N, C-alpha and C positions, 0 to 999 in steps of 0.2 A: 126923758131926754128928747130934745127936739130932733126931728128927722134929719135936719141939715147937719147936726153935730154927730150923727151916728157914723160909725165906720162903714166902708163899702160892704164888708161882710154882714154887719147887722142889718143894713138896708136890704141886701139880697135875701137874707133869712126872713125878714119881715114880709117881703113880697110873696115868698112861697107860702108862708103861714096864712097870709090873708087871702090869696087867690088860688092856692093849690089845695087839692084834697089831702087830708092828713093820713095817707096810707103808708107813710114811712117815718122812721124816727132817726134822721141822719145824725152823724157826729157833727157838731157845730164847727165846720170849716167850709169855706166857700172857694171852690177851685175854679181857676180860669185858664190854666195852661198845663200842658203835659208834654214830656219829652223823655222817651226811654223809661227808666225806672223812677223818674221824678215827676211831681206835680207841684204847681205853684198856686197859692191863694191870691185873692184879688188885691191884697196888700203887698204881694211880691215875695212872701216867705216860701221857701222851698222845702218839700217833704219827700221822703221815700214813700212810694205807694206800696203798701204791703197787703193790698187786697185785690188789686188788678181788676176792679169792677167785677168781683166774684169770678175771677179767672177768664174774663173776656179779653183782657189786654195782655195775653201771654207774650205777644210779640213786642211789647213795649208801647208806650203812648206815641201816637202820631208817627208810626214807622214810615219813612219816606217812600218805600216801594209800595206800601198799601195805600198811602195817601195819593200817590201819583196815579195808581190804578183807579181809585175813586174819582179823582178830578177828571182824568182823561176820558173815562167812559161816560161820566155825567155830561161832559160837553158834547158827546156824540149821540147817545141815546140812553135815556134813563128808564123808561117804562113803556111796555107795549100791552101789558096784561098777557094772559095765555091765550087770548083770542087769536093771536098770530104767533108765528115762530119769530125768534130773534137770533142774531148771529153769534151770541155769546153763551146761551144756555147749554147747548149741546157740548160745546168745548169744556165748559165747567163740569157738566155731568160726567163726561168721559174722564177728565182729569181726576175728579174726586173718587170715582169708582175704581180707577187704577190705583190711586193713592191709598185707599183703605181696603181694597180687595173685595169689592162686591159688584154684582151685575148691574144694579140700578139704584138711582137716587131720586127721591121725591123732595123737591125744594120747598122750604117754608121760611118763616121770618124769625120767630122767637122760639126759645126752648120749650115753653109750655105748648105752643102750637105743634111742635115736633112730637112731643109726648102724646098729645091728642091724636095726631096722625098715626103714630105707631099703634095706639090702641085700636083705631079703626081698621088698620091693616090686619092686625092680629085677629080681630073678631070676624072679619070677612073671610080670612083664611080658615078659621075654625068651622064656619058654615059650609064653605065651598070645597075645602080640601080635606078637613078632618071628619066632616060629617056630623058635627054637633047640631042638635035641634035648634031651629031659629029662636033667637032671644034667650037661649039658655047658656051661652058661653060665659065663662068666668075667667078672670085674670088674677093671679096671685101677686100680691105686693107685700112690701115689708113695713112693719111698724117703724115710726120715726123717719119715714121717707120724706123727701122733698122733691117733687116733680113739677111744681108750679102752683098756681092759685086759681085756675079756671074751675068752673062748677064741677065738672067731672073729676078733676084731680083732687080737689079738696074732699070729695066724697070718700076717698080712701086715705086721707090724711088723718092723723090723730093729734094734730096741733089745734088746740081749742081756739086760738086767736084767728087762725085761717078759716075755721069751720063755723063758729058761733053765729047764729042768725042768718045763715046762708042756705039752709035746707029748703025743700027736701033734697036729699042726696041721690046720686046715681047708683043704681044697683049693679051687681056683676063683678064684685071684687072681694077677694078673700085676703085678709091681713094675717101675716105670720111674723114671727120674730126674725129679725135680721141675723145672719150668721148662724142659722140653726138648720143644719141639713136634715136632721131627724124630723123636724116639724114639716119641712118642705116635702120630704118623701111621703110622710103620712097623708099630707094634704093632696099630693098628686095621686096617691094610690086610692084614696077614698072619694075623689071627685072626678068622675069621668068627663065632666064638661069643662075642665080646665083647658084653656086655649094657650095661655102664655104666662110667663113669669117675668115681671118687670122689676129690675133691680139696679141700684147704683153700685158700681164697683167699690166705691168708698162713699159713705154717707156724709156728704159735705155740710149741708145746713144743720144736720143733727149734731155736728161737733167734730167732723173729720174722723169718723169711726172707720177704722181699717179692719176688714174681716179677717178671720183666721186664715193662715196659709192653706191653700187648697180648696177653700170654700167655693170660689167661683168655678173652678174646674169641675168639682164634683156636682155643683148645682147644674152646670151645663150637661153633664152626663145623665143626671136624673131627668132633665127635660127631654133629652133624646130618648131615654128609656120609655117615657110615657107619652111621646109624640106631642110635646108642648114646646112652644116657641120661647127661646131665651132672648129677652129684650134687654139690652144694656143701655141705660141712660147715662151717656158720657158727656152730657151738656157741660158739666163743670170739670169732670176728671179727664176729658179727652184733650186732644191736640197738645200733647207733650207735657201736660201739667204734672203728672205723677212720675216722670222719668222714663216713660214709654210713650209712643204715639197715642196709644189707648191704654187705659188702666187695666183692661181685661188681658192685655198682652203680657202682663207680669205672670199670668198663669197659662199662657198660650191658648186662651179661649177665643173662639170666633163666634160672636153672637149671631142669632138668626135675624134679628133686627137691631140695628145700631142707630142711636139717637145722638145727634150732635148739634151744637149751637155755639153761643158765646165767642170763643176764639176762632171760629170759622172765618171771622172777619177781622180778627185782631182788634176788636172793639170799634171799628170804623163804621159799621153798618149793621142793621139787624139781619142776621142770616142764620138759618138753622136747616137741618137736613135729616132725612130718614133714609138709611141704606139697607138693602136686602137683596137677596138673589132672586132670579126670575120666578122660581116656583112659589115664592111668597109675594113679591111685588106685583106680579101680573094679575092678582085679584083686583087691583085698582084699575078701573075703567073710566072712560070719559064721563064727567059729571058726578062721579062718586066722591071726589075730593078736589079741593082747589084753593087758590088764594090769588087775589089780584096782584099782589106784590111778590109772591113766591116765585123765585127763579127769574127775577128781572135782570136786565143786562148789567146794571151797576153791581148788584149782588154777585153775579157770576164773575165779573172781572176782579172784584175785591177778594172773593174767596180764593180764586186761583193765586193771587198775589200773596195772601195771608198764609196759605198752606205752603207755598214755595219758600217763604221766609223761614218757616219752621224747619224745613229740611236743610236749606242752605246754611243756616246759622246753628245747626246742631242743637236745637233748643231742648229736645228730650234728654240728650246726653248731659247738657248743662244742668237741667233740673235734677237729674239723678245725682250728679256730683255735689251740687250745692245743697241739695236736700239732706244728704248724708252729713255734710259738714254742719248744717244748721242744727240738726237734731243732736249731733255729738256735742256741740257747744252749749246748747240749752240744757242737755242732760248734765253737763259739767256744772252748770249753774244750779240745777235742781238738787244736787248732792248737799248743798249747804243752805237750801231755801226752806223757809217756813210758810211760803205762800203759794208756790207752784207745785202741784201734785205730780204732773207728768206732761210729756210732750209726745205727740203721735202724728203720723202722716206717712206719705210717700212722695218722693220727689220734692217739689216746692209747693205741695199742699199739706200744710201742717197746722196744728193747734196746740195750745197749752191749756191745761185745766187748772183753774185757780181753786185753792183749798177754801172754798166758801160755798154756801148754799146757792142754788140756782137763782134764787130771788135777790141775792146780794147785789149791791151796786159796785162792788170792788172792781170787777172786770171792766165795767164802763168807765170808772174813774182812772183805771190804768190806761185805757185807750185815750182818755183826755190828756193824761200826762205824756203818753207817747206822742200825741199830736204836738204838745208844747215842745217836746224834744226833737221834733222833726221827722216823725214816722207815723203813718196812718194805718190803723187796723180797726177792726170792729168786733164786738162780742157777738156770740151766738149762744142761745139758750142760757143767758145770764152769766154763767161762770166759766165760759169757754171763749178764748180769743183765737180767731183764725188768722193764720199768717200765709199769704199767697202772693209774693211779689212777682213782677214780670219776669219771664224766663230769660230775658236778655241781661239779667243782672250778672255782674262780675264777682269773683271771689272777694276782691278788695271791698266792694260795695256791701256784700253780704256780711262780712266781718264787721264793717262799720255799723250795720243794722243790728247785729247781735250785741254789739257794745251799747247801742242806744237802748235796746230791749232790756239788757241786764242792768244797766244803770237805772232805768225807770222802775223795774221790779224791785230793785234795792230800796227805793224810796218807800215801798209798801211793806217791807219785811217787818215783822213784829219782834 
């Protein structure tokens, strides 16, 4: 086909394929506009967004309060680096510390950067406060985790796609089974050099695996028993996504180190943060960590606006209510389904498991058909489809989406 005869979508996809690195496998839809729970492609077709940029757009696309904060601060002062003070960073740090209940915040830009930052804080704490011998500190992580794709993080991943041909890997990590308290305690008891336990309250990328009730609370108690820092990666689960401000709050857990990202900005700007109390965060000293863009004035203004929207619009409460409704409706469908095995999740972070092998293309084909029917979602691990709409969704919109999902699944029933 001549380029002139191709659709706008085909032209956009061709440009990415030709000039961009092929490090993603996007669903073939080219988006050009977003508003609330909706996105539009370049041809003008409207879709429900049921992924929310992996839970970055919890507040909905282009929320006017967040956009206004972005625009107004960008006109005034965008970047100073941390070589100088600016008049927004302290306001943001105070706001976020009071908001989440910690003494101090270390600002970064992306989720992976925030995870790396938390690992550094934990290790320095281990040497300076716990007394572990230099270069001997170890951090416990869970199998099937997803904390990013930097060199250190893939060192403790067991995803072959993320790891293959990227070694040598970073030492200092112990991998255990997720949701296994017995293995956690054995590991803590037999390894005196353990400094921290890094865990996702719900394993999102692995397929929205929700741990057993009480797992997080008991894991935190074990960390306290063995003087180990409990590090919660809430980059995807935080900021109201699971029906609480933080997913750990479902079990009244207060982490020693909290990692946030994604919805810290409502999707408008790269913002992440690590929060901890003084006895931990004060191990960070000038020159020991930094970022040119971390804590810039635009990020500070946007984060304050984005977090304010979460509280003002009761997004955690809405996620809890609509999440229950979503799972109830999908479970009703499953009772007569030959293709869907189960639905699981908390709040508006959910997934369905397709009765196919992981290598099957069925889930991908379902997502293509969902796209055709006006809803965008994406498979993870082959046979799992994650559903995570913006938290500003109404009950009427959610029921419309359930109807689209049910109708689409019906086309694949055997």
